[in-house]
mmCIF file of the N, C-alpha and C atoms, coordinates in Angstrom:
data_MODEL
# 
_entry.id   MODEL 
# 
loop_
_atom_site.group_PDB 
_atom_site.id 
_atom_site.type_symbol 
_atom_site.label_atom_id 
_atom_site.label_alt_id 
_atom_site.label_comp_id 
_atom_site.label_asym_id 
_atom_site.label_entity_id 
_atom_site.label_seq_id 
_atom_site.pdbx_PDB_ins_code 
_atom_site.Cartn_x 
_atom_site.Cartn_y 
_atom_site.Cartn_z 
_atom_site.occupancy 
_atom_site.B_iso_or_equiv 
_atom_site.pdbx_formal_charge 
_atom_site.auth_seq_id 
_atom_site.auth_comp_id 
_atom_site.auth_asym_id 
_atom_site.auth_atom_id 
_atom_site.pdbx_PDB_model_num 
ATOM 1   N N  . MET A 1 1  ? -14.036 9.486   16.450  1.00 0.00 ? 1  MET A N  1 
ATOM 2   C CA . MET A 1 1  ? -13.857 8.555   17.154  1.00 0.00 ? 1  MET A CA 1 
ATOM 3   C C  . MET A 1 1  ? -14.259 7.253   16.433  1.00 0.00 ? 1  MET A C  1 
ATOM 4   N N  . SER A 1 2  ? -15.210 7.145   16.061  1.00 0.00 ? 2  SER A N  1 
ATOM 5   C CA . SER A 1 2  ? -15.842 5.969   15.376  1.00 0.00 ? 2  SER A CA 1 
ATOM 6   C C  . SER A 1 2  ? -14.990 5.474   14.266  1.00 0.00 ? 2  SER A C  1 
ATOM 7   N N  . ASP A 1 3  ? -14.416 6.493   13.523  1.00 0.00 ? 3  ASP A N  1 
ATOM 8   C CA . ASP A 1 3  ? -13.456 6.076   12.467  1.00 0.00 ? 3  ASP A CA 1 
ATOM 9   C C  . ASP A 1 3  ? -12.201 5.083   12.784  1.00 0.00 ? 3  ASP A C  1 
ATOM 10  N N  . ILE A 1 4  ? -11.786 5.673   14.144  1.00 0.00 ? 4  ILE A N  1 
ATOM 11  C CA . ILE A 1 4  ? -10.595 4.730   14.665  1.00 0.00 ? 4  ILE A CA 1 
ATOM 12  C C  . ILE A 1 4  ? -10.910 3.317   15.033  1.00 0.00 ? 4  ILE A C  1 
ATOM 13  N N  . LYS A 1 5  ? -12.410 3.227   15.439  1.00 0.00 ? 5  LYS A N  1 
ATOM 14  C CA . LYS A 1 5  ? -12.782 1.732   15.896  1.00 0.00 ? 5  LYS A CA 1 
ATOM 15  C C  . LYS A 1 5  ? -13.072 1.140   14.710  1.00 0.00 ? 5  LYS A C  1 
ATOM 16  N N  . ASP A 1 6  ? -13.454 1.612   13.714  1.00 0.00 ? 6  ASP A N  1 
ATOM 17  C CA . ASP A 1 6  ? -13.600 1.073   12.353  1.00 0.00 ? 6  ASP A CA 1 
ATOM 18  C C  . ASP A 1 6  ? -12.528 0.114   11.635  1.00 0.00 ? 6  ASP A C  1 
ATOM 19  N N  . ASN A 1 7  ? -11.196 0.939   11.870  1.00 0.00 ? 7  ASN A N  1 
ATOM 20  C CA . ASN A 1 7  ? -9.929  0.354   11.370  1.00 0.00 ? 7  ASN A CA 1 
ATOM 21  C C  . ASN A 1 7  ? -9.372  -0.504  12.073  1.00 0.00 ? 7  ASN A C  1 
ATOM 22  N N  . LYS A 1 8  ? -9.683  -0.862  13.099  1.00 0.00 ? 8  LYS A N  1 
ATOM 23  C CA . LYS A 1 8  ? -9.071  -1.821  13.827  1.00 0.00 ? 8  LYS A CA 1 
ATOM 24  C C  . LYS A 1 8  ? -9.459  -3.194  13.217  1.00 0.00 ? 8  LYS A C  1 
ATOM 25  N N  . LYS A 1 9  ? -8.426  -3.877  13.329  1.00 0.00 ? 9  LYS A N  1 
ATOM 26  C CA . LYS A 1 9  ? -8.440  -5.418  12.675  1.00 0.00 ? 9  LYS A CA 1 
ATOM 27  C C  . LYS A 1 9  ? -9.009  -6.330  13.882  1.00 0.00 ? 9  LYS A C  1 
ATOM 28  N N  . THR A 1 10 ? -9.675  -7.254  13.522  1.00 0.00 ? 10 THR A N  1 
ATOM 29  C CA . THR A 1 10 ? -9.953  -8.299  14.493  1.00 0.00 ? 10 THR A CA 1 
ATOM 30  C C  . THR A 1 10 ? -9.292  -9.615  14.493  1.00 0.00 ? 10 THR A C  1 
ATOM 31  N N  . ILE A 1 11 ? -8.770  -10.115 15.589  1.00 0.00 ? 11 ILE A N  1 
ATOM 32  C CA . ILE A 1 11 ? -7.843  -11.005 15.668  1.00 0.00 ? 11 ILE A CA 1 
ATOM 33  C C  . ILE A 1 11 ? -8.466  -12.335 16.120  1.00 0.00 ? 11 ILE A C  1 
ATOM 34  N N  . VAL A 1 12 ? -8.387  -13.348 15.147  1.00 0.00 ? 12 VAL A N  1 
ATOM 35  C CA . VAL A 1 12 ? -9.046  -14.589 15.526  1.00 0.00 ? 12 VAL A CA 1 
ATOM 36  C C  . VAL A 1 12 ? -7.984  -15.571 15.676  1.00 0.00 ? 12 VAL A C  1 
ATOM 37  N N  . LEU A 1 13 ? -7.858  -16.111 17.154  1.00 0.00 ? 13 LEU A N  1 
ATOM 38  C CA . LEU A 1 13 ? -6.855  -17.144 17.223  1.00 0.00 ? 13 LEU A CA 1 
ATOM 39  C C  . LEU A 1 13 ? -7.549  -18.475 17.524  1.00 0.00 ? 13 LEU A C  1 
ATOM 40  N N  . PRO A 1 14 ? -7.073  -19.594 16.974  1.00 0.00 ? 14 PRO A N  1 
ATOM 41  C CA . PRO A 1 14 ? -7.704  -20.868 17.095  1.00 0.00 ? 14 PRO A CA 1 
ATOM 42  C C  . PRO A 1 14 ? -7.958  -21.309 18.599  1.00 0.00 ? 14 PRO A C  1 
ATOM 43  N N  . GLU A 1 15 ? -9.273  -21.837 18.562  1.00 0.00 ? 15 GLU A N  1 
ATOM 44  C CA . GLU A 1 15 ? -9.570  -22.188 19.887  1.00 0.00 ? 15 GLU A CA 1 
ATOM 45  C C  . GLU A 1 15 ? -9.267  -23.774 20.164  1.00 0.00 ? 15 GLU A C  1 
ATOM 46  N N  . ASN A 1 16 ? -9.317  -24.622 19.517  1.00 0.00 ? 16 ASN A N  1 
ATOM 47  C CA . ASN A 1 16 ? -8.647  -25.972 19.424  1.00 0.00 ? 16 ASN A CA 1 
ATOM 48  C C  . ASN A 1 16 ? -7.545  -26.264 18.633  1.00 0.00 ? 16 ASN A C  1 
ATOM 49  N N  . VAL A 1 17 ? -6.208  -26.391 19.586  1.00 0.00 ? 17 VAL A N  1 
ATOM 50  C CA . VAL A 1 17 ? -5.069  -26.697 18.963  1.00 0.00 ? 17 VAL A CA 1 
ATOM 51  C C  . VAL A 1 17 ? -4.804  -28.186 19.113  1.00 0.00 ? 17 VAL A C  1 
ATOM 52  N N  . LEU A 1 18 ? -4.494  -29.034 17.795  1.00 0.00 ? 18 LEU A N  1 
ATOM 53  C CA . LEU A 1 18 ? -4.076  -30.111 17.947  1.00 0.00 ? 18 LEU A CA 1 
ATOM 54  C C  . LEU A 1 18 ? -2.648  -30.248 18.553  1.00 0.00 ? 18 LEU A C  1 
ATOM 55  N N  . VAL A 1 19 ? -2.716  -31.234 19.453  1.00 0.00 ? 19 VAL A N  1 
ATOM 56  C CA . VAL A 1 19 ? -1.224  -31.324 20.288  1.00 0.00 ? 19 VAL A CA 1 
ATOM 57  C C  . VAL A 1 19 ? -0.282  -32.675 19.594  1.00 0.00 ? 19 VAL A C  1 
ATOM 58  N N  . ASP A 1 20 ? -0.419  -32.772 18.290  1.00 0.00 ? 20 ASP A N  1 
ATOM 59  C CA . ASP A 1 20 ? 0.079   -33.853 17.704  1.00 0.00 ? 20 ASP A CA 1 
ATOM 60  C C  . ASP A 1 20 ? 1.599   -33.618 17.525  1.00 0.00 ? 20 ASP A C  1 
ATOM 61  N N  . TYR A 1 21 ? 1.948   -32.445 17.786  1.00 0.00 ? 21 TYR A N  1 
ATOM 62  C CA . TYR A 1 21 ? 3.522   -31.870 17.665  1.00 0.00 ? 21 TYR A CA 1 
ATOM 63  C C  . TYR A 1 21 ? 4.152   -31.658 18.852  1.00 0.00 ? 21 TYR A C  1 
ATOM 64  N N  . THR A 1 22 ? 5.377   -31.497 18.737  1.00 0.00 ? 22 THR A N  1 
ATOM 65  C CA . THR A 1 22 ? 6.260   -30.873 19.934  1.00 0.00 ? 22 THR A CA 1 
ATOM 66  C C  . THR A 1 22 ? 5.799   -29.514 20.328  1.00 0.00 ? 22 THR A C  1 
ATOM 67  N N  . PHE A 1 23 ? 5.962   -29.058 21.461  1.00 0.00 ? 23 PHE A N  1 
ATOM 68  C CA . PHE A 1 23 ? 5.789   -27.574 21.872  1.00 0.00 ? 23 PHE A CA 1 
ATOM 69  C C  . PHE A 1 23 ? 6.450   -26.803 20.946  1.00 0.00 ? 23 PHE A C  1 
ATOM 70  N N  . GLU A 1 24 ? 7.928   -27.011 20.596  1.00 0.00 ? 24 GLU A N  1 
ATOM 71  C CA . GLU A 1 24 ? 8.706   -26.042 19.791  1.00 0.00 ? 24 GLU A CA 1 
ATOM 72  C C  . GLU A 1 24 ? 8.211   -26.032 18.377  1.00 0.00 ? 24 GLU A C  1 
ATOM 73  N N  . ARG A 1 25 ? 7.409   -27.197 17.669  1.00 0.00 ? 25 ARG A N  1 
ATOM 74  C CA . ARG A 1 25 ? 7.138   -27.219 16.402  1.00 0.00 ? 25 ARG A CA 1 
ATOM 75  C C  . ARG A 1 25 ? 5.791   -26.344 16.426  1.00 0.00 ? 25 ARG A C  1 
ATOM 76  N N  . MET A 1 26 ? 4.922   -26.341 17.428  1.00 0.00 ? 26 MET A N  1 
ATOM 77  C CA . MET A 1 26 ? 3.722   -25.627 17.504  1.00 0.00 ? 26 MET A CA 1 
ATOM 78  C C  . MET A 1 26 ? 3.980   -24.074 17.735  1.00 0.00 ? 26 MET A C  1 
ATOM 79  N N  . LEU A 1 27 ? 4.980   -23.876 18.499  1.00 0.00 ? 27 LEU A N  1 
ATOM 80  C CA . LEU A 1 27 ? 5.145   -22.528 18.860  1.00 0.00 ? 27 LEU A CA 1 
ATOM 81  C C  . LEU A 1 27 ? 5.852   -22.181 17.396  1.00 0.00 ? 27 LEU A C  1 
ATOM 82  N N  . LYS A 1 28 ? 6.934   -22.704 16.683  1.00 0.00 ? 28 LYS A N  1 
ATOM 83  C CA . LYS A 1 28 ? 7.273   -22.409 15.300  1.00 0.00 ? 28 LYS A CA 1 
ATOM 84  C C  . LYS A 1 28 ? 6.199   -21.898 14.444  1.00 0.00 ? 28 LYS A C  1 
ATOM 85  N N  . SER A 1 29 ? 5.164   -22.709 14.360  1.00 0.00 ? 29 SER A N  1 
ATOM 86  C CA . SER A 1 29 ? 4.121   -22.494 13.396  1.00 0.00 ? 29 SER A CA 1 
ATOM 87  C C  . SER A 1 29 ? 3.231   -21.450 13.830  1.00 0.00 ? 29 SER A C  1 
ATOM 88  N N  . PHE A 1 30 ? 3.077   -21.294 15.211  1.00 0.00 ? 30 PHE A N  1 
ATOM 89  C CA . PHE A 1 30 ? 2.186   -20.005 15.479  1.00 0.00 ? 30 PHE A CA 1 
ATOM 90  C C  . PHE A 1 30 ? 2.850   -18.659 15.265  1.00 0.00 ? 30 PHE A C  1 
ATOM 91  N N  . LEU A 1 31 ? 4.274   -18.611 15.430  1.00 0.00 ? 31 LEU A N  1 
ATOM 92  C CA . LEU A 1 31 ? 4.779   -17.478 15.079  1.00 0.00 ? 31 LEU A CA 1 
ATOM 93  C C  . LEU A 1 31 ? 4.957   -17.100 13.612  1.00 0.00 ? 31 LEU A C  1 
ATOM 94  N N  . LYS A 1 32 ? 5.023   -18.075 12.877  1.00 0.00 ? 32 LYS A N  1 
ATOM 95  C CA . LYS A 1 32 ? 4.896   -18.123 11.366  1.00 0.00 ? 32 LYS A CA 1 
ATOM 96  C C  . LYS A 1 32 ? 3.791   -17.563 10.913  1.00 0.00 ? 32 LYS A C  1 
ATOM 97  N N  . ASP A 1 33 ? 2.457   -17.963 11.628  1.00 0.00 ? 33 ASP A N  1 
ATOM 98  C CA . ASP A 1 33 ? 1.136   -17.416 11.182  1.00 0.00 ? 33 ASP A CA 1 
ATOM 99  C C  . ASP A 1 33 ? 1.103   -16.080 11.737  1.00 0.00 ? 33 ASP A C  1 
ATOM 100 N N  . ILE A 1 34 ? 1.479   -15.792 12.779  1.00 0.00 ? 34 ILE A N  1 
ATOM 101 C CA . ILE A 1 34 ? 1.402   -14.486 13.322  1.00 0.00 ? 34 ILE A CA 1 
ATOM 102 C C  . ILE A 1 34 ? 2.139   -13.406 12.324  1.00 0.00 ? 34 ILE A C  1 
ATOM 103 N N  . GLN A 1 35 ? 3.539   -13.711 11.709  1.00 0.00 ? 35 GLN A N  1 
ATOM 104 C CA . GLN A 1 35 ? 4.259   -13.086 11.038  1.00 0.00 ? 35 GLN A CA 1 
ATOM 105 C C  . GLN A 1 35 ? 3.690   -12.959 9.560   1.00 0.00 ? 35 GLN A C  1 
ATOM 106 N N  . LYS A 1 36 ? 2.827   -13.919 9.030   1.00 0.00 ? 36 LYS A N  1 
ATOM 107 C CA . LYS A 1 36 ? 2.228   -13.913 7.851   1.00 0.00 ? 36 LYS A CA 1 
ATOM 108 C C  . LYS A 1 36 ? 0.852   -12.798 7.857   1.00 0.00 ? 36 LYS A C  1 
ATOM 109 N N  . SER A 1 37 ? 0.166   -12.797 9.034   1.00 0.00 ? 37 SER A N  1 
ATOM 110 C CA . SER A 1 37 ? -0.930  -11.813 9.139   1.00 0.00 ? 37 SER A CA 1 
ATOM 111 C C  . SER A 1 37 ? -0.577  -10.756 9.707   1.00 0.00 ? 37 SER A C  1 
ATOM 112 N N  . GLY A 1 38 ? 0.682   -10.405 9.827   1.00 0.00 ? 38 GLY A N  1 
ATOM 113 C CA . GLY A 1 38 ? 1.402   -8.881  9.978   1.00 0.00 ? 38 GLY A CA 1 
ATOM 114 C C  . GLY A 1 38 ? 0.935   -8.268  11.447  1.00 0.00 ? 38 GLY A C  1 
ATOM 115 N N  . ILE A 1 39 ? 0.881   -9.303  12.341  1.00 0.00 ? 39 ILE A N  1 
ATOM 116 C CA . ILE A 1 39 ? 0.491   -8.687  13.688  1.00 0.00 ? 39 ILE A CA 1 
ATOM 117 C C  . ILE A 1 39 ? 1.589   -8.306  14.363  1.00 0.00 ? 39 ILE A C  1 
ATOM 118 N N  . MET A 1 40 ? 2.878   -8.784  14.213  1.00 0.00 ? 40 MET A N  1 
ATOM 119 C CA . MET A 1 40 ? 4.060   -8.295  14.857  1.00 0.00 ? 40 MET A CA 1 
ATOM 120 C C  . MET A 1 40 ? 4.464   -6.969  14.106  1.00 0.00 ? 40 MET A C  1 
ATOM 121 N N  . GLN A 1 41 ? 4.358   -6.970  12.821  1.00 0.00 ? 41 GLN A N  1 
ATOM 122 C CA . GLN A 1 41 ? 4.588   -5.601  12.446  1.00 0.00 ? 41 GLN A CA 1 
ATOM 123 C C  . GLN A 1 41 ? 3.781   -4.373  12.602  1.00 0.00 ? 41 GLN A C  1 
ATOM 124 N N  . GLU A 1 42 ? 2.335   -4.543  13.054  1.00 0.00 ? 42 GLU A N  1 
ATOM 125 C CA . GLU A 1 42 ? 1.717   -3.740  13.666  1.00 0.00 ? 42 GLU A CA 1 
ATOM 126 C C  . GLU A 1 42 ? 1.850   -3.479  14.989  1.00 0.00 ? 42 GLU A C  1 
ATOM 127 N N  . ILE A 1 43 ? 2.175   -4.311  15.680  1.00 0.00 ? 43 ILE A N  1 
ATOM 128 C CA . ILE A 1 43 ? 2.711   -3.906  17.044  1.00 0.00 ? 43 ILE A CA 1 
ATOM 129 C C  . ILE A 1 43 ? 3.871   -3.107  17.139  1.00 0.00 ? 43 ILE A C  1 
ATOM 130 N N  . LYS A 1 44 ? 4.731   -3.632  16.259  1.00 0.00 ? 44 LYS A N  1 
ATOM 131 C CA . LYS A 1 44 ? 6.181   -2.611  16.239  1.00 0.00 ? 44 LYS A CA 1 
ATOM 132 C C  . LYS A 1 44 ? 5.568   -1.263  15.838  1.00 0.00 ? 44 LYS A C  1 
ATOM 133 N N  . GLU A 1 45 ? 4.779   -1.119  15.089  1.00 0.00 ? 45 GLU A N  1 
ATOM 134 C CA . GLU A 1 45 ? 4.390   0.117   14.338  1.00 0.00 ? 45 GLU A CA 1 
ATOM 135 C C  . GLU A 1 45 ? 3.943   0.946   15.531  1.00 0.00 ? 45 GLU A C  1 
ATOM 136 N N  . ARG A 1 46 ? 2.695   0.541   16.134  1.00 0.00 ? 46 ARG A N  1 
ATOM 137 C CA . ARG A 1 46 ? 2.112   0.929   17.345  1.00 0.00 ? 46 ARG A CA 1 
ATOM 138 C C  . ARG A 1 46 ? 2.912   1.138   18.582  1.00 0.00 ? 46 ARG A C  1 
ATOM 139 N N  . ARG A 1 47 ? 4.087   0.922   18.631  1.00 0.00 ? 47 ARG A N  1 
ATOM 140 C CA . ARG A 1 47 ? 4.864   1.082   19.704  1.00 0.00 ? 47 ARG A CA 1 
ATOM 141 C C  . ARG A 1 47 ? 4.979   2.508   19.978  1.00 0.00 ? 47 ARG A C  1 
ATOM 142 N N  . TYR A 1 48 ? 5.225   3.308   19.112  1.00 0.00 ? 48 TYR A N  1 
ATOM 143 C CA . TYR A 1 48 ? 5.390   5.127   19.203  1.00 0.00 ? 48 TYR A CA 1 
ATOM 144 C C  . TYR A 1 48 ? 4.429   5.555   18.245  1.00 0.00 ? 48 TYR A C  1 
ATOM 145 N N  . TYR A 1 49 ? 3.988   6.810   18.631  1.00 0.00 ? 49 TYR A N  1 
ATOM 146 C CA . TYR A 1 49 ? 3.061   7.492   17.990  1.00 0.00 ? 49 TYR A CA 1 
ATOM 147 C C  . TYR A 1 49 ? 3.721   7.866   16.773  1.00 0.00 ? 49 TYR A C  1 
ATOM 148 N N  . THR A 1 50 ? 3.198   7.935   16.017  1.00 0.00 ? 50 THR A N  1 
ATOM 149 C CA . THR A 1 50 ? 3.551   8.954   14.591  1.00 0.00 ? 50 THR A CA 1 
ATOM 150 C C  . THR A 1 50 ? 2.765   9.647   14.186  1.00 0.00 ? 50 THR A C  1 
ATOM 151 N N  . LYS A 1 51 ? 2.783   11.081  13.905  1.00 0.00 ? 51 LYS A N  1 
ATOM 152 C CA . LYS A 1 51 ? 1.890   11.942  13.333  1.00 0.00 ? 51 LYS A CA 1 
ATOM 153 C C  . LYS A 1 51 ? 1.493   11.633  12.149  1.00 0.00 ? 51 LYS A C  1 
ATOM 154 N N  . PRO A 1 52 ? 0.255   11.963  11.761  1.00 0.00 ? 52 PRO A N  1 
ATOM 155 C CA . PRO A 1 52 ? -0.311  11.698  10.314  1.00 0.00 ? 52 PRO A CA 1 
ATOM 156 C C  . PRO A 1 52 ? 0.620   12.305  9.277   1.00 0.00 ? 52 PRO A C  1 
ATOM 157 N N  . SER A 1 53 ? 1.286   13.368  9.382   1.00 0.00 ? 53 SER A N  1 
ATOM 158 C CA . SER A 1 53 ? 1.818   14.367  8.599   1.00 0.00 ? 53 SER A CA 1 
ATOM 159 C C  . SER A 1 53 ? 3.234   13.497  8.132   1.00 0.00 ? 53 SER A C  1 
ATOM 160 N N  . GLU A 1 54 ? 3.847   12.553  9.331   1.00 0.00 ? 54 GLU A N  1 
ATOM 161 C CA . GLU A 1 54 ? 5.001   11.828  8.946   1.00 0.00 ? 54 GLU A CA 1 
ATOM 162 C C  . GLU A 1 54 ? 4.572   10.790  8.414   1.00 0.00 ? 54 GLU A C  1 
ATOM 163 N N  . ILE A 1 55 ? 3.725   9.880   8.414   1.00 0.00 ? 55 ILE A N  1 
ATOM 164 C CA . ILE A 1 55 ? 3.221   8.920   7.785   1.00 0.00 ? 55 ILE A CA 1 
ATOM 165 C C  . ILE A 1 55 ? 3.103   9.080   6.193   1.00 0.00 ? 55 ILE A C  1 
ATOM 166 N N  . ARG A 1 56 ? 2.289   10.365  6.011   1.00 0.00 ? 56 ARG A N  1 
ATOM 167 C CA . ARG A 1 56 ? 2.170   10.866  4.536   1.00 0.00 ? 56 ARG A CA 1 
ATOM 168 C C  . ARG A 1 56 ? 3.483   11.073  4.058   1.00 0.00 ? 56 ARG A C  1 
ATOM 169 N N  . HIS A 1 57 ? 4.485   11.898  4.609   1.00 0.00 ? 57 HIS A N  1 
ATOM 170 C CA . HIS A 1 57 ? 5.785   12.070  4.325   1.00 0.00 ? 57 HIS A CA 1 
ATOM 171 C C  . HIS A 1 57 ? 6.520   10.726  3.768   1.00 0.00 ? 57 HIS A C  1 
ATOM 172 N N  . LYS A 1 58 ? 6.410   9.646   4.585   1.00 0.00 ? 58 LYS A N  1 
ATOM 173 C CA . LYS A 1 58 ? 6.986   8.405   4.257   1.00 0.00 ? 58 LYS A CA 1 
ATOM 174 C C  . LYS A 1 58 ? 6.574   7.863   3.252   1.00 0.00 ? 58 LYS A C  1 
ATOM 175 N N  . ILE A 1 59 ? 5.334   7.790   3.037   1.00 0.00 ? 59 ILE A N  1 
ATOM 176 C CA . ILE A 1 59 ? 4.406   7.079   1.859   1.00 0.00 ? 59 ILE A CA 1 
ATOM 177 C C  . ILE A 1 59 ? 5.006   7.770   0.558   1.00 0.00 ? 59 ILE A C  1 
ATOM 178 N N  . GLU A 1 60 ? 5.145   9.217   0.763   1.00 0.00 ? 60 GLU A N  1 
ATOM 179 C CA . GLU A 1 60 ? 5.344   10.172  -0.623  1.00 0.00 ? 60 GLU A CA 1 
ATOM 180 C C  . GLU A 1 60 ? 6.932   9.815   -1.016  1.00 0.00 ? 60 GLU A C  1 
ATOM 181 N N  . GLY A 1 61 ? 7.591   9.687   0.194   1.00 0.00 ? 61 GLY A N  1 
ATOM 182 C CA . GLY A 1 61 ? 9.067   9.366   -0.371  1.00 0.00 ? 61 GLY A CA 1 
ATOM 183 C C  . GLY A 1 61 ? 8.948   7.918   -0.961  1.00 0.00 ? 61 GLY A C  1 
ATOM 184 N N  . THR A 1 62 ? 8.561   6.875   -0.580  1.00 0.00 ? 62 THR A N  1 
ATOM 185 C CA . THR A 1 62 ? 8.736   5.620   -0.885  1.00 0.00 ? 62 THR A CA 1 
ATOM 186 C C  . THR A 1 62 ? 8.257   5.515   -2.535  1.00 0.00 ? 62 THR A C  1 
ATOM 187 N N  . LEU A 1 63 ? 7.037   6.282   -2.685  1.00 0.00 ? 63 LEU A N  1 
ATOM 188 C CA . LEU A 1 63 ? 6.344   6.312   -3.965  1.00 0.00 ? 63 LEU A CA 1 
ATOM 189 C C  . LEU A 1 63 ? 7.352   7.328   -4.798  1.00 0.00 ? 63 LEU A C  1 
ATOM 190 N N  . LYS A 1 64 ? 8.071   8.193   -4.353  1.00 0.00 ? 64 LYS A N  1 
ATOM 191 C CA . LYS A 1 64 ? 9.122   8.904   -5.283  1.00 0.00 ? 64 LYS A CA 1 
ATOM 192 C C  . LYS A 1 64 ? 10.319  8.202   -5.481  1.00 0.00 ? 64 LYS A C  1 
ATOM 193 N N  . ARG A 1 65 ? 10.684  7.400   -4.578  1.00 0.00 ? 65 ARG A N  1 
ATOM 194 C CA . ARG A 1 65 ? 11.667  6.237   -4.865  1.00 0.00 ? 65 ARG A CA 1 
ATOM 195 C C  . ARG A 1 65 ? 11.548  4.990   -5.964  1.00 0.00 ? 65 ARG A C  1 
ATOM 196 N N  . LYS A 1 66 ? 10.278  4.665   -5.962  1.00 0.00 ? 66 LYS A N  1 
ATOM 197 C CA . LYS A 1 66 ? 10.113  3.900   -6.981  1.00 0.00 ? 66 LYS A CA 1 
ATOM 198 C C  . LYS A 1 66 ? 9.714   4.551   -8.233  1.00 0.00 ? 66 LYS A C  1 
ATOM 199 N N  . ALA A 1 67 ? 9.340   5.467   -8.255  1.00 0.00 ? 67 ALA A N  1 
ATOM 200 C CA . ALA A 1 67 ? 9.174   6.383   -9.700  1.00 0.00 ? 67 ALA A CA 1 
ATOM 201 C C  . ALA A 1 67 ? 10.595  6.440   -10.030 1.00 0.00 ? 67 ALA A C  1 
ATOM 202 N N  . LYS A 1 68 ? 11.697  6.954   -9.244  1.00 0.00 ? 68 LYS A N  1 
ATOM 203 C CA . LYS A 1 68 ? 12.779  7.086   -9.835  1.00 0.00 ? 68 LYS A CA 1 
ATOM 204 C C  . LYS A 1 68 ? 13.562  5.759   -10.181 1.00 0.00 ? 68 LYS A C  1 
ATOM 205 N N  . LEU A 1 69 ? 13.202  4.827   -9.493  1.00 0.00 ? 69 LEU A N  1 
ATOM 206 C CA . LEU A 1 69 ? 13.998  3.519   -10.029 1.00 0.00 ? 69 LEU A CA 1 
ATOM 207 C C  . LEU A 1 69 ? 13.352  2.980   -11.501 1.00 0.00 ? 69 LEU A C  1 
ATOM 208 N N  . THR A 1 70 ? 11.991  3.043   -11.594 1.00 0.00 ? 70 THR A N  1 
ATOM 209 C CA . THR A 1 70 ? 11.274  2.718   -12.755 1.00 0.00 ? 70 THR A CA 1 
ATOM 210 C C  . THR A 1 70 ? 11.853  3.670   -14.184 1.00 0.00 ? 70 THR A C  1 
ATOM 211 N N  . ARG A 1 71 ? 12.128  5.073   -13.692 1.00 0.00 ? 71 ARG A N  1 
ATOM 212 C CA . ARG A 1 71 ? 12.675  5.798   -14.861 1.00 0.00 ? 71 ARG A CA 1 
ATOM 213 C C  . ARG A 1 71 ? 13.946  5.375   -15.294 1.00 0.00 ? 71 ARG A C  1 
ATOM 214 N N  . ARG A 1 72 ? 14.818  5.228   -14.159 1.00 0.00 ? 72 ARG A N  1 
ATOM 215 C CA . ARG A 1 72 ? 16.259  4.734   -14.541 1.00 0.00 ? 72 ARG A CA 1 
ATOM 216 C C  . ARG A 1 72 ? 16.258  3.350   -15.158 1.00 0.00 ? 72 ARG A C  1 
ATOM 217 N N  . ARG A 1 73 ? 15.302  2.211   -14.689 1.00 0.00 ? 73 ARG A N  1 
ATOM 218 C CA . ARG A 1 73 ? 15.212  1.153   -15.700 1.00 0.00 ? 73 ARG A CA 1 
ATOM 219 C C  . ARG A 1 73 ? 14.482  1.350   -17.167 1.00 0.00 ? 73 ARG A C  1 
ATOM 220 N N  . LYS A 1 74 ? 13.763  2.303   -17.256 1.00 0.00 ? 74 LYS A N  1 
ATOM 221 C CA . LYS A 1 74 ? 13.077  2.476   -18.526 1.00 0.00 ? 74 LYS A CA 1 
ATOM 222 C C  . LYS A 1 74 ? 14.471  3.013   -19.185 1.00 0.00 ? 74 LYS A C  1 
ATOM 223 N N  . ARG A 1 75 ? 15.343  3.923   -18.663 1.00 0.00 ? 75 ARG A N  1 
ATOM 224 C CA . ARG A 1 75 ? 16.492  4.659   -19.548 1.00 0.00 ? 75 ARG A CA 1 
ATOM 225 C C  . ARG A 1 75 ? 17.507  3.471   -19.964 1.00 0.00 ? 75 ARG A C  1 
ATOM 226 N N  . ARG A 1 76 ? 17.623  2.463   -19.092 1.00 0.00 ? 76 ARG A N  1 
ATOM 227 C CA . ARG A 1 76 ? 18.643  1.458   -19.502 1.00 0.00 ? 76 ARG A CA 1 
ATOM 228 C C  . ARG A 1 76 ? 18.346  0.588   -20.760 1.00 0.00 ? 76 ARG A C  1 
ATOM 229 N N  . LYS A 1 77 ? 17.171  0.323   -20.892 1.00 0.00 ? 77 LYS A N  1 
ATOM 230 C CA . LYS A 1 77 ? 16.314  -0.479  -21.936 1.00 0.00 ? 77 LYS A CA 1 
ATOM 231 C C  . LYS A 1 77 ? 16.468  0.234   -22.851 1.00 0.00 ? 77 LYS A C  1 
# 
């Protein structure tokens, strides 16, 4: 149980936001910051439970694809 708590990311939101911009501009910059930090991606991933074996198979599949691409590129050169 303690392992799960250690892996969680802490999210720090700004306390003081300058109101020099219009609301639309502040919202756009806020959404860009969230996208850069990966919060939205993590929310989408946590929407449904994925078994650890599924995660492992997905990672192994991407590694196999990358290895195959590098082998093809080496053969072409």
